[in-house]
VOGU-3710 file (C-alpha; in Angstrom, 3 decimals, decimal comma):
1> mkkitiaaav> 0,204/-0,148/-0,181  2,918/2,047/0,840  4,705/1,494/-1,981  1,543/2,359/-4,258  1,029/5,655/-2,539  4,142/6,714/-3,151  3,747/5,665/-6,929  0,708/7,958/-7,156  2,603/10,744/-5,391  5,343/10,200/-7,883
11> llfasqlfaq> 3,042/10,531/-10,882  1,065/13,455/-9,709  3,937/15,534/-9,150  5,380/14,341/-12,248  1,838/15,656/-14,283  2,310/18,337/-12,307  5,646/19,620/-13,653  4,329/18,385/-17,478  1,268/20,321/-17,210  3,257/23,646/-16,608
21> qytikfatla> 5,736/22,848/-19,396  4,636/26,280/-21,487  3,295/28,882/-19,722  3,602/32,140/-22,378  3,202/35,449/-20,586  1,005/37,994/-22,670  0,660/41,648/-22,440  -1,612/44,162/-23,892  -2,851/47,859/-23,232  -6,722/46,531/-23,436
31> pegstwinim> -8,078/46,940/-19,907  -9,584/43,879/-17,745  -13,588/42,980/-18,345  -13,044/44,631/-22,269  -13,990/42,255/-25,369  -9,738/41,466/-26,185  -8,976/40,204/-22,571  -12,606/38,113/-22,397  -11,241/36,807/-25,805  -7,989/35,724/-25,437
41> keydaairke> -9,360/34,150/-21,839  -11,103/31,743/-23,949  -8,538/31,212/-26,183  -6,157/30,326/-22,939  -9,008/28,242/-21,362  -9,304/26,587/-25,109  -5,422/25,724/-25,698  -5,294/24,712/-22,095  -7,617/21,946/-22,875  -6,680/20,834/-25,910
51> sggrlgfkiy> -3,139/20,573/-24,217  -4,033/18,397/-21,479  -2,946/21,503/-19,555  0,671/21,236/-21,057  -0,145/24,438/-22,661  -1,152/28,044/-21,592  -1,041/31,930/-21,069  -0,713/34,465/-18,069  -2,392/37,936/-19,169  -1,070/40,636/-17,985
61> aggvagdekd> -3,822/43,697/-18,986  -4,776/46,986/-18,426  -0,492/48,497/-19,662  0,379/46,780/-16,442  3,707/45,709/-18,483  3,850/49,167/-20,161  3,387/50,796/-23,545  3,249/49,170/-26,422  6,853/49,503/-27,668  8,078/48,835/-23,657
71> vvrkmrmnqf> 6,407/45,344/-24,237  8,084/44,687/-28,071  11,678/45,591/-26,134  10,334/43,248/-23,309  9,866/40,386/-25,338  12,970/40,512/-27,185  14,457/40,382/-23,599  12,058/37,498/-22,804  10,415/39,161/-19,890  7,417/38,468/-21,415
81> qsagitgvgm> 6,372/36,251/-24,666  3,426/37,339/-25,826  1,245/41,044/-26,813  -2,124/41,644/-27,986  -0,697/44,803/-30,124  -2,138/47,695/-32,428  -0,026/49,269/-35,063  2,300/51,195/-33,093  3,717/47,673/-31,342  3,436/45,905/-34,921
91> geiakdvrvl> 5,701/48,586/-36,539  8,486/48,103/-33,818  8,529/44,712/-35,388  7,782/44,425/-38,888  8,022/48,429/-40,110  6,289/47,244/-43,708  2,555/46,112/-41,852  2,264/49,889/-40,879  1,071/50,170/-44,576  -2,463/49,217/-43,522
101> dmpflfkshg> -2,775/51,852/-40,680  -1,716/54,616/-43,212  -4,839/57,200/-43,535  -7,930/57,300/-45,677  -7,021/53,944/-47,229  -9,932/51,419/-46,067  -13,735/52,371/-46,542  -15,421/49,166/-45,541  -14,421/46,136/-43,444  -14,985/44,498/-46,976
111> evdyvmnqfd> -12,256/46,011/-48,277  -10,266/45,325/-45,027  -10,877/41,892/-45,560  -10,258/41,334/-48,938  -6,660/43,174/-48,446  -5,750/40,957/-45,396  -5,905/37,412/-47,245  -4,187/38,385/-50,175  -1,153/39,858/-48,155  -1,328/37,275/-44,716
121> gefrksfenn> 1,125/35,267/-46,043  3,669/37,902/-46,804  3,316/39,852/-43,773  3,444/36,611/-41,580  6,916/36,214/-42,990  7,595/39,696/-42,147  7,230/39,088/-38,644  9,088/35,945/-38,559  12,210/37,533/-40,322  12,320/40,056/-37,105
131> gfvllgwaev> 11,830/37,139/-34,596  8,062/37,074/-33,846  4,810/34,581/-35,189  1,810/36,002/-35,776  -1,068/34,113/-33,391  -4,036/35,833/-35,710  -5,322/39,504/-36,818  -7,038/41,241/-34,626  -8,664/44,336/-36,151  -8,747/47,130/-33,482
141> gfvyiftntp> -10,894/49,117/-36,105  -12,049/52,323/-37,721  -10,533/55,354/-35,665  -12,234/58,822/-35,283  -11,259/62,320/-34,810  -12,335/63,373/-31,230  -11,924/67,142/-30,341  -13,425/70,076/-27,937  -13,632/71,996/-31,268  -15,773/71,655/-34,035
151> vyrvsdmkdv> -14,046/70,178/-37,274  -16,253/70,426/-40,570  -13,626/71,783/-43,114  -9,648/70,471/-43,091  -8,984/73,852/-42,086  -10,180/73,293/-38,765  -8,267/70,965/-37,911  -5,308/74,030/-37,417  -7,283/74,458/-34,530  -7,041/71,097/-32,538
161> kmwawegdpv> -4,035/70,813/-30,958  -3,916/66,677/-31,568  -2,370/64,295/-29,553  0,104/61,504/-31,340  1,184/58,158/-30,225  4,864/59,283/-28,939  7,070/58,215/-32,006  4,563/57,107/-34,384  5,715/57,575/-38,179  2,353/57,231/-38,836
171> adaafktlgv> 0,407/59,776/-37,221  3,506/62,310/-38,049  2,631/61,640/-41,628  -1,110/61,830/-41,065  -1,215/64,844/-38,993  1,676/66,632/-41,139  -0,757/66,279/-44,311  -3,522/67,396/-42,292  -1,980/70,660/-41,560  -2,477/69,520/-37,794
181> nyiplsitdv> -0,310/70,621/-34,767  0,144/67,379/-32,192  1,787/66,446/-29,290  3,511/63,484/-28,877  2,580/61,586/-25,635  2,021/58,257/-24,399  -1,190/56,605/-24,617  -1,099/56,596/-21,050  -1,230/60,075/-20,862  -4,030/60,794/-22,784
191> lqsvqtrmin> -6,731/61,442/-20,716  -5,060/63,365/-18,355  -3,956/65,933/-21,030  -7,361/66,646/-22,337  -8,596/67,440/-18,999  -5,784/69,856/-18,327  -6,173/71,132/-21,499  -2,564/70,349/-23,126  -4,374/68,973/-25,877  -7,487/69,169/-27,500
201> gfynvplatv> -8,483/66,416/-28,971  -7,192/62,498/-29,875  -8,173/59,691/-32,257  -8,669/56,123/-31,500  -11,888/54,114/-32,154  -15,053/54,552/-30,604  -14,526/50,970/-28,557  -11,704/52,636/-26,736  -12,225/55,762/-26,287  -15,887/54,410/-24,601
211> slqwytavky> -13,706/51,755/-22,055  -10,869/54,230/-21,321  -13,673/57,304/-20,349  -11,733/59,461/-22,823  -14,670/60,676/-24,566  -15,932/62,396/-20,660  -13,358/64,982/-21,788  -14,338/66,268/-25,234  -17,562/67,482/-27,220  -17,112/66,831/-30,868
221> mldypltnsa> -15,988/63,369/-33,568  -15,312/63,809/-36,775  -17,984/61,617/-38,298  -14,924/60,362/-40,916  -12,584/57,700/-40,199  -9,276/58,788/-39,963  -8,017/54,757/-41,069  -8,769/51,353/-39,793  -6,333/50,375/-36,928  -4,996/46,738/-37,337
231> gsvvvskrqf> -4,143/44,734/-34,711  -2,409/41,063/-33,630  -1,920/38,747/-30,948  2,446/37,856/-31,979  4,424/35,100/-29,476  8,282/35,430/-30,146  10,020/33,164/-31,909  12,393/31,519/-29,495  9,075/30,487/-27,598  7,088/29,283/-30,760
241> dsmpkdlqdi> 10,429/27,407/-31,863  11,157/25,911/-27,940  7,279/23,992/-28,358  7,121/20,486/-29,429  5,113/20,501/-32,500  1,828/19,634/-31,494  2,106/22,824/-28,721  2,427/24,951/-32,012  -0,661/23,601/-33,745  -2,465/24,043/-30,998
251> lmrngkvfmr> -1,278/27,469/-30,399  -1,934/28,566/-34,427  -5,161/27,143/-35,252  -6,727/28,178/-32,098  -5,102/31,816/-32,457  -6,334/32,091/-35,887  -10,118/30,819/-34,815  -10,199/33,077/-31,512  -8,638/36,543/-33,494  -11,614/36,419/-36,042
261> kltelsrkdn> -13,864/36,713/-33,106  -12,082/38,706/-31,419  -12,282/40,878/-34,866  -16,031/40,288/-35,412  -16,958/41,308/-32,129  -14,225/44,491/-32,275  -16,921/45,565/-34,828  -20,299/45,224/-33,414  -18,668/46,763/-30,276  -17,646/49,661/-31,809
271> eksleilkkn> -20,920/50,055/-33,638  -22,350/50,613/-30,073  -19,863/52,223/-28,986  -20,777/54,865/-31,431  -24,517/54,942/-30,107  -23,267/55,095/-26,587  -21,115/58,338/-27,631  -24,452/59,628/-28,911  -26,187/58,989/-26,126  -23,338/60,775/-23,768
281> kiqftkpdpk> -24,081/63,970/-26,451  -21,103/63,578/-28,165  -21,803/65,626/-31,146  -21,023/64,375/-34,808  -20,100/66,639/-37,406  -19,628/65,643/-41,193  -17,122/67,363/-43,611  -17,795/69,646/-45,692  -19,134/67,726/-49,173  -17,302/70,298/-50,949
291> eagtydeigk> -13,691/68,658/-49,694  -15,078/64,858/-50,613  -12,010/63,672/-52,435  -9,403/66,380/-50,164  -9,131/63,467/-47,805  -8,367/60,892/-50,585  -5,700/63,135/-51,948  -4,223/63,655/-48,531  -4,105/59,744/-47,909  -1,896/59,247/-51,127
301> rarlmlvgkm> -0,078/61,933/-50,050  0,294/60,904/-46,430  1,155/57,313/-47,678  3,825/58,221/-49,772  5,727/59,983/-47,157  6,161/56,900/-46,051  7,881/55,389/-48,886  11,051/53,854/-48,153  11,058/54,695/-44,221  8,497/51,839/-43,708
311> ysqdllnrie> 7,541/50,411/-46,599  8,458/50,075/-50,250  6,584/51,696/-53,044  6,099/47,953/-54,872  3,939/47,192/-51,710  2,141/50,312/-50,927  1,361/49,654/-54,917  0,218/46,406/-54,813  -1,646/46,952/-51,814  -3,798/50,246/-53,168
321> savqearkkg> -4,261/48,346/-55,908  -5,878/45,556/-53,799  -8,260/47,714/-51,926  -9,552/49,543/-55,907  -9,781/45,750/-56,908  -12,000/44,790/-53,868  -14,217/48,807/-54,639  -14,468/47,036/-58,545  -15,954/43,740/-57,191  -18,479/45,849/-55,150
331> vk> -16,878/44,796/-51,447  -18,841/45,806/-48,393
//
């Protein structure tokens, strides 16, 4: 009996060691309770179940691990192994992916999906060439400009002291082309900076504007998307390559499924958030109809500014051609 008890204890100890074999430390700016975190918890539960407990995430939400640039740096140092990031973070890994965030490029979710499907393989290689594996695209959504002075015309932008994510070349190109004065700050400093009138404008998706309570500090939203913000969940290639093939497959397969689910839910949540903003007396301003083509021209000029710095002319041409192809096909 004693031998059996000892044997059982050894087996239990061995199974516990085996079960804790791969814990991936995951960081994101998304707050606890958000759709991002809820889906990540579902993703975590799925891979734990399928791997028999051998594989799982430890989630650090709400920016406790730092800004996206901090997190990418910490992943390279193996302090974290995975992250949910937007364009700023992705640009720290694979600069060419930022072409997806350029202003006034997309006009519908269908166009976004059409382009992403065509270029998925190419961008995955770009991540891997720079030491990371893409587990799934997690779209953040269409980004709008929020201000404390109404914006109807491009010239109205000159009255806005705009926030720009510190060190973001895409924001720099967009606002320079728009003629906007901007102040670079960390994303964690935005709300206080609007409240103290250091800035009087920012850009964000409706969902994050509501969940971060930024809308409480502004009065207006320009009802014309500045850009569509791409997002993703990545894992360091060092971590990925250290895992056996069966766990790699579990992580990748579930990543695609849950990140697509996250994208669909984010789109719905952003639509709901627009209604919340209206109910909270945010005034939606429409662009002057006479300037209908102006934003497209601004977008083209901004995109050209980053050729050779973030991406090649060839890649930009192919992305823009794919967008036009989607429009000709009537993709919505």
